[in-house]
LOFI-628202 format. One record per residue (C-alpha): residue in three letters; chain; x, y, z. Coordinates in pm, 1 decimal, padded with zeros to 6 digits. Layout:
N
REC  aa ch        u        v        w
REC ala  A        X        Y        Z
...
***
This chain:
310
REC  aa ch        u        v        w
REC met  A -01383.8  01154.9 -01722.5
REC gln  A -01021.9  01230.8 -01755.0
REC val  A -01044.2  01476.3 -01422.4
REC phe  A -01174.3  01188.5 -01251.8
REC lys  A -00915.7  00978.6 -01404.5
REC gly  A -00694.0  01199.2 -01251.1
REC leu  A -00858.6  01281.0 -00906.1
REC thr  A -00847.2  00900.7 -00853.7
REC cys  A -00507.9  00850.3 -00942.7
REC val  A -00430.7  01159.6 -00678.0
REC val  A -00554.0  00921.8 -00365.0
REC leu  A -00409.8  00616.9 -00490.9
REC leu  A -00017.3  00780.0 -00551.7
REC ile  A -00103.2  00977.1 -00182.7
REC lys  A -00208.1  00666.1  00005.4
REC ala  A  00112.0  00462.1 -00170.4
REC asp  A  00395.1  00737.6 -00172.5
REC gly  A  00236.3  00996.7  00043.5
REC asn  A  00340.1  01252.6 -00209.3
REC leu  A  00244.4  01348.2 -00599.3
REC asn  A  00651.5  01400.5 -00649.5
REC ser  A  00658.4  01074.4 -00887.2
REC val  A  00451.0  01225.3 -01158.2
REC ile  A  00684.9  01500.9 -01237.3
REC ala  A  00978.9  01329.5 -01100.6
REC ile  A  01125.4  01226.6 -01448.1
REC pro  A  01054.6  01508.9 -01682.0
REC ser  A  01141.0  01313.3 -01988.4
REC glu  A  00922.6  01028.6 -01883.0
REC ala  A  00648.9  01253.8 -01793.4
REC leu  A  00666.7  01433.8 -02192.7
REC lys  A  00672.2  01055.3 -02317.1
REC thr  A  00264.5  01023.3 -02177.4
REC ala  A  00193.0  01313.2 -02388.0
REC val  A  00237.4  01107.3 -02718.9
REC pro  A -00046.9  00813.3 -02637.5
REC ala  A -00299.9  01138.1 -02493.8
REC leu  A -00245.8  01300.1 -02848.1
REC leu  A -00337.1  00963.4 -03043.0
REC tyr  A -00643.3  00899.4 -02840.7
REC leu  A -00724.8  01303.2 -02907.7
REC ala  A -00654.6  01266.2 -03307.6
REC gln  A -00859.0  00870.2 -03279.8
REC asn  A -01146.2  01036.2 -03116.9
REC asn  A -01193.0  01348.7 -03354.8
REC leu  A -01118.6  01087.6 -03670.7
REC gln  A -01372.8  00896.7 -03548.3
REC tyr  A -01634.6  01145.5 -03501.7
REC leu  A -01539.4  01294.9 -03897.3
REC ala  A -01530.3  00894.4 -04072.6
REC ala  A -01892.9  00849.1 -03870.4
REC gly  A -02050.2  01165.5 -04132.9
REC leu  A -01889.9  00978.4 -04430.7
REC leu  A -01962.8  00629.6 -04398.6
REC asp  A -02227.0  00389.4 -04376.0
REC ala  A -02310.4  00175.9 -04066.7
REC pro  A -02145.8 -00131.1 -04127.6
REC thr  A -01863.1  00003.9 -04354.5
REC tyr  A -01784.8  00233.3 -04009.1
REC ala  A -01792.6 -00120.2 -03816.5
REC val  A -01610.5 -00351.7 -04005.3
REC thr  A -01351.2 -00140.4 -04118.6
REC tyr  A -01235.0 -00005.5 -03712.8
REC gln  A -01212.8 -00322.4 -03579.8
REC ser  A -00860.7 -00373.2 -03789.2
REC lys  A -00746.8 -00238.5 -03492.0
REC leu  A -00717.3 -00558.8 -03306.2
REC leu  A -00486.1 -00657.0 -03648.9
REC trp  A -00292.7 -00285.4 -03623.1
REC val  A -00200.0 -00399.6 -03262.7
REC gly  A -00056.7 -00702.4 -03362.1
REC ile  A  00123.9 -00563.0 -03591.5
REC leu  A  00276.5 -00278.4 -03410.3
REC ser  A  00331.6 -00486.0 -03092.6
REC val  A  00588.6 -00698.9 -03323.4
REC val  A  00734.7 -00429.6 -03476.9
REC met  A  00768.2 -00215.5 -03124.5
REC leu  A  00791.7 -00477.5 -02882.8
REC asn  A  00985.2 -00733.2 -03097.8
REC arg  A  00682.2 -00974.7 -03014.3
REC thr  A  00642.4 -01273.6 -03165.2
REC leu  A  00324.0 -01411.8 -03286.9
REC gly  A  00236.0 -01786.6 -03408.3
REC leu  A -00004.5 -01852.2 -03675.5
REC gly  A -00279.7 -01934.4 -03453.1
REC lys  A -00228.1 -01614.7 -03249.0
REC trp  A -00287.8 -01414.1 -03614.8
REC val  A -00598.4 -01617.8 -03703.8
REC ala  A -00735.2 -01520.3 -03349.2
REC leu  A -00675.4 -01167.0 -03393.9
REC ala  A -00863.4 -01185.0 -03738.4
REC leu  A -01143.1 -01427.5 -03636.8
REC leu  A -01221.9 -01190.9 -03342.1
REC ser  A -01183.3 -00888.0 -03535.7
REC gly  A -01440.6 -01036.1 -03795.5
REC gly  A -01646.1 -01169.8 -03508.0
REC val  A -01702.7 -00830.2 -03354.7
REC ala  A -01783.6 -00653.1 -03631.2
REC ile  A -02041.6 -00852.2 -03748.7
REC val  A -02207.2 -00865.9 -03367.9
REC gln  A -02231.4 -00468.5 -03425.9
REC ile  A -02328.4 -00502.0 -03779.0
REC ala  A -02606.3 -00728.2 -03669.3
REC gly  A -02726.0 -00502.7 -03389.1
REC gln  A -02803.5 -00226.0 -03556.5
REC ser  A -03183.9 -00082.3 -03573.5
REC pro  A -03335.6 -00118.6 -03869.3
REC thr  A -03486.9  00253.4 -03784.9
REC asp  A -03152.2  00366.7 -03886.3
REC gly  A -03287.0  00314.6 -04270.1
REC gly  A -03285.1  00734.5 -04302.8
REC his  A -02940.8  00722.9 -04194.5
REC glu  A -02833.6  00464.8 -04465.4
REC gly  A -03001.9  00639.5 -04757.1
REC glu  A -02776.7  00966.4 -04621.0
REC gln  A -02498.8  00784.5 -04663.2
REC ala  A -02579.9  00622.5 -04985.7
REC lys  A -02578.1  00994.4 -05152.4
REC lys  A -02221.8  01064.6 -05082.4
REC ser  A -02002.6  01050.9 -05303.9
REC ala  A -01743.4  00758.0 -05404.1
REC ala  A -01459.0  01045.2 -05330.3
REC glu  A -01635.5  01112.6 -04951.4
REC arg  A -01647.9  00713.6 -04887.5
REC leu  A -01326.9  00693.8 -04962.9
REC ala  A -01243.4  00977.5 -04732.5
REC gly  A -01435.1  00810.2 -04495.2
REC leu  A -01234.5  00468.3 -04533.2
REC val  A -00876.5  00668.7 -04473.0
REC leu  A -01005.4  00836.9 -04232.6
REC ile  A -01145.0  00508.3 -03972.8
REC leu  A -00810.2  00327.2 -04121.0
REC ile  A -00626.0  00584.8 -03934.7
REC ala  A -00822.9  00597.3 -03612.9
REC ala  A -00812.5  00263.3 -03581.6
REC leu  A -00431.9  00302.7 -03630.7
REC cys  A -00443.2  00581.3 -03366.9
REC ser  A -00599.2  00347.4 -03120.0
REC ser  A -00355.3  00070.8 -03174.8
REC leu  A -00054.2  00286.2 -03187.9
REC ala  A -00144.8  00493.6 -02816.3
REC gly  A -00187.7  00131.7 -02636.2
REC val  A  00118.5 -00037.4 -02787.6
REC tyr  A  00318.6  00287.2 -02675.4
REC phe  A  00171.6  00320.1 -02343.7
REC glu  A  00270.0 -00053.6 -02268.8
REC lys  A  00603.2 -00016.4 -02378.3
REC ile  A  00681.8  00311.0 -02131.7
REC leu  A  00470.3  00151.5 -01884.4
REC lys  A  00711.9 -00160.8 -01915.6
REC gly  A  00978.7  00017.5 -01968.9
REC ser  A  01056.4  00252.3 -01696.0
REC lys  A  00947.7  00223.0 -01274.0
REC thr  A  00730.6  00529.5 -01308.5
REC ser  A  00427.6  00377.8 -01127.0
REC leu  A  00078.0  00252.1 -01335.6
REC trp  A -00091.4  00553.8 -01091.5
REC ala  A  00168.0  00811.6 -01180.9
REC arg  A  00150.0  00725.1 -01564.1
REC asn  A -00226.7  00714.1 -01553.6
REC met  A -00220.6  01048.0 -01392.0
REC gln  A -00015.8  01216.6 -01685.4
REC leu  A -00208.3  01084.3 -01925.5
REC ala  A -00518.4  01250.1 -01768.0
REC gly  A -00338.2  01554.7 -01731.1
REC tyr  A -00229.8  01576.5 -02120.0
REC ser  A -00562.2  01434.1 -02189.1
REC val  A -00777.9  01737.2 -02018.7
REC ile  A -00547.7  02026.6 -02124.7
REC ser  A -00547.6  01880.7 -02527.1
REC gly  A -00955.5  01814.5 -02502.8
REC met  A -01058.1  02142.8 -02352.0
REC leu  A -00851.6  02331.4 -02648.1
REC val  A -00955.4  02095.1 -02893.9
REC ala  A -01342.3  02210.1 -02732.2
REC leu  A -01282.1  02572.8 -02710.0
REC cys  A -01151.0  02594.3 -03079.3
REC ser  A -01473.5  02405.1 -03222.6
REC lys  A -01773.1  02540.4 -03316.6
REC asp  A -01966.1  02458.4 -03025.8
REC ser  A -01765.9  02721.3 -02757.9
REC glu  A -01977.0  02997.9 -02759.4
REC gln  A -02236.1  02732.7 -02597.8
REC ile  A -01962.6  02601.9 -02403.9
REC ile  A -01904.6  02968.4 -02308.5
REC asp  A -02235.4  03120.1 -02276.0
REC lys  A -02454.7  02772.6 -02081.4
REC gly  A -02132.2  02615.7 -01917.5
REC phe  A -01938.6  02270.5 -01961.2
REC phe  A -02142.0  02088.5 -01766.6
REC his  A -02474.6  02225.6 -01950.7
REC gly  A -02741.7  01959.0 -02021.2
REC tyr  A -02569.0  01712.9 -01788.6
REC thr  A -02804.7  01422.9 -01641.0
REC arg  A -02734.4  01159.0 -01391.9
REC leu  A -02686.9  00907.2 -01680.2
REC thr  A -02418.6  01109.5 -01818.3
REC trp  A -02230.6  01091.9 -01473.5
REC ala  A -02296.9  00743.1 -01406.8
REC cys  A -02147.7  00715.6 -01745.9
REC ile  A -01825.9  00910.5 -01704.9
REC ile  A -01757.8  00765.3 -01365.3
REC met  A -01803.8  00411.0 -01532.9
REC asn  A -01558.1  00515.3 -01817.8
REC ala  A -01340.5  00685.8 -01601.3
REC phe  A -01273.7  00376.5 -01385.2
REC gly  A -01280.3  00173.9 -01716.4
REC gly  A -01000.7  00361.5 -01815.0
REC leu  A -00812.0  00314.6 -01476.4
REC leu  A -00870.5 -00093.2 -01581.8
REC val  A -00745.1 -00061.3 -01943.6
REC gly  A -00421.1  00086.2 -01808.3
REC ala  A -00377.7 -00231.1 -01544.1
REC val  A -00470.6 -00488.9 -01820.0
REC ile  A -00171.1 -00352.4 -02034.4
REC lys  A  00045.0 -00329.3 -01758.5
REC tyr  A -00020.2 -00649.3 -01643.4
REC ala  A -00089.5 -00834.9 -01968.7
REC asp  A -00023.3 -00662.0 -02296.1
REC ala  A -00176.9 -00417.6 -02542.7
REC ile  A -00343.0 -00728.6 -02751.3
REC met  A -00538.4 -00873.8 -02476.6
REC lys  A -00630.1 -00534.2 -02374.3
REC asp  A -00845.6 -00501.9 -02748.7
REC met  A -00963.3 -00883.0 -02704.8
REC ala  A -01115.3 -00764.5 -02406.7
REC ile  A -01273.7 -00505.3 -02486.5
REC gly  A -01391.0 -00693.6 -02808.6
REC ala  A -01561.4 -00990.2 -02594.3
REC ser  A -01694.8 -00707.1 -02374.0
REC ile  A -01877.0 -00565.4 -02674.8
REC val  A -02014.4 -00946.5 -02731.8
REC leu  A -02157.6 -00984.8 -02389.5
REC ser  A -02294.4 -00657.4 -02402.9
REC ser  A -02463.8 -00719.4 -02711.6
REC ile  A -02609.9 -01039.4 -02545.9
REC gly  A -02748.3 -00841.6 -02249.7
REC ser  A -02916.8 -00621.0 -02475.1
REC ile  A -03110.5 -00922.2 -02554.2
REC pro  A -03313.9 -00922.8 -02187.4
REC leu  A -03281.1 -00625.5 -02124.1
REC phe  A -03398.7 -00422.1 -02455.7
REC gly  A -03603.2 -00715.8 -02628.7
REC phe  A -03318.7 -00729.2 -02911.6
REC ile  A -03378.0 -01020.2 -03117.0
REC pro  A -03056.1 -01235.5 -03262.0
REC thr  A -03036.7 -01315.1 -03590.2
REC pro  A -02855.1 -01572.0 -03739.7
REC ile  A -02575.1 -01297.4 -03830.4
REC phe  A -02560.6 -01220.4 -03457.2
REC leu  A -02506.5 -01568.5 -03371.2
REC ala  A -02225.5 -01651.4 -03585.5
REC gly  A -02041.4 -01387.0 -03499.1
REC val  A -02091.0 -01421.8 -03099.3
REC val  A -01946.8 -01788.7 -03209.3
REC cys  A -01633.2 -01645.4 -03385.7
REC val  A -01561.6 -01453.4 -03086.9
REC ser  A -01665.1 -01720.1 -02849.2
REC tyr  A -01385.7 -01917.0 -03041.1
REC ala  A -01104.6 -01683.4 -03096.4
REC val  A -01033.9 -01587.3 -02749.8
REC pro  A -00939.2 -01946.3 -02611.7
REC leu  A -00773.1 -01976.1 -02964.5
REC tyr  A -00553.9 -01669.2 -02901.0
REC gly  A -00455.7 -01817.6 -02531.1
REC gly  A -00361.0 -02111.1 -02687.1
REC arg  A -00663.4 -02361.2 -02511.3
REC val  A -00817.5 -02457.5 -02827.9
REC asp  A -00607.4 -02506.5 -03191.8
REC cys  A -00845.4 -02587.0 -03443.9
REC gly  A -00799.2 -02974.6 -03403.2
REC gly  A -00433.7 -02941.8 -03422.9
REC leu  A -00402.0 -02735.5 -03753.3
REC leu  A -00288.0 -02388.5 -03567.3
REC ala  A -00052.5 -02603.3 -03321.9
REC glu  A  00207.4 -02433.7 -03224.3
REC asn  A  00533.0 -02636.6 -03194.1
REC gln  A  00649.0 -02550.2 -02863.2
REC val  A  01064.1 -02665.8 -02786.8
REC pro  A  01061.1 -02781.9 -02464.8
REC ala  A  01261.8 -02600.4 -02238.8
REC gln  A  01612.3 -02733.3 -02144.9
REC leu  A  01813.8 -02696.1 -01858.8
REC pro  A  02138.4 -02518.2 -01843.5
REC pro  A  02435.3 -02714.4 -01814.6
REC pro  A  02544.4 -02733.9 -01459.8
REC ser  A  02792.6 -02508.4 -01343.6
REC asp  A  03119.4 -02616.8 -01164.4
REC gln  A  02997.5 -02529.7 -00834.1
REC asp  A  02715.0 -02779.0 -00889.4
REC lys  A  02894.3 -03003.1 -00988.6
REC glu  A  03033.8 -03337.5 -00723.8
REC pro  A  03399.3 -03334.2 -00648.9
REC leu  A  03532.1 -03602.7 -00782.7
REC ile  A  03837.0 -03638.1 -00517.5
REC lys  A  03694.2 -03652.2 -00205.1
REC asn  A  03819.4 -03529.4  00086.1
REC asp  A  04155.5 -03747.7  00264.4
REC ala  A  03911.1 -03822.4  00556.3
REC gln  A  03643.1 -03932.0  00352.4
REC val  A  03849.3 -04211.3  00200.1
REC ile  A  03901.1 -04574.0  00276.8
REC glu  A  04146.1 -04747.6  00209.7
REC met  A  04061.3 -05151.9  00071.1
REC lys  A  04336.5 -05337.0  00132.9
REC pro  A  04304.2 -05723.3  00017.5
REC ile  A  04258.4 -05989.6  00255.9
REC thr  A  04555.8 -06256.6  00236.6
REC ala  A  04579.4 -06580.0  00419.6
REC thr  A  04783.6 -06678.0  00700.1
***
């Protein structure tokens, strides 16, 4: 996926600039992109570990705390101000997405749930801590990427190419150090890939480029809100495609998400309960240059003399 992202950025950069100099023109800026790449790597591995220690509902609900984390980090790192309505919208979206994911769990997962029930309290606590850290890493990577995107003149495509490069290097190192390294060396990295696998890789690659554009031209919060809403839309799409039967809990989650998005955008205010007091913008006082001269030129002065009777 990262290779496809990098190659796409190469084409776009050559088309725009004629070369790839902007990628490494400022080494200090290029090094900054390593931070979100390492955070995303940590997030993926922590999610993998947590999935083996937690049941599906706990995993889904806890991981959606990233929507709250991204709000907190945006306030701390970007000095952004969020009103009460926006905080309520983030909490509502987080809960709604979690509900939809829980309701979408297949009943055939009972065997897996039984295995999770055998986990000790210490293991479940460890899984909870891991998934919370994973959610924090995801939010921190998004907010930091927004900060470096908007805080320098490095282009979006150069940043995406840097991110892809760091991700490829770190991902390969982790793969070679994992327990599957022998199979990768013996059978090749692409062993078992199918057409569907390649289709998913390509879609995820272009989806990653779109995420970068959303972060640059909107913000990290809107990115996570869009991803949350897309989870709900994909779940709704599974009704005609895969015969999924929606439950009342699923519909409740859809309602929460459907209301949270316009609530964050300020389109609704919960009947006035969450209306934000907006101070009307005041025009600055006119400068001396904008004021009309009180004394006109002599040529414009018309002397008025009293009329006397003769």
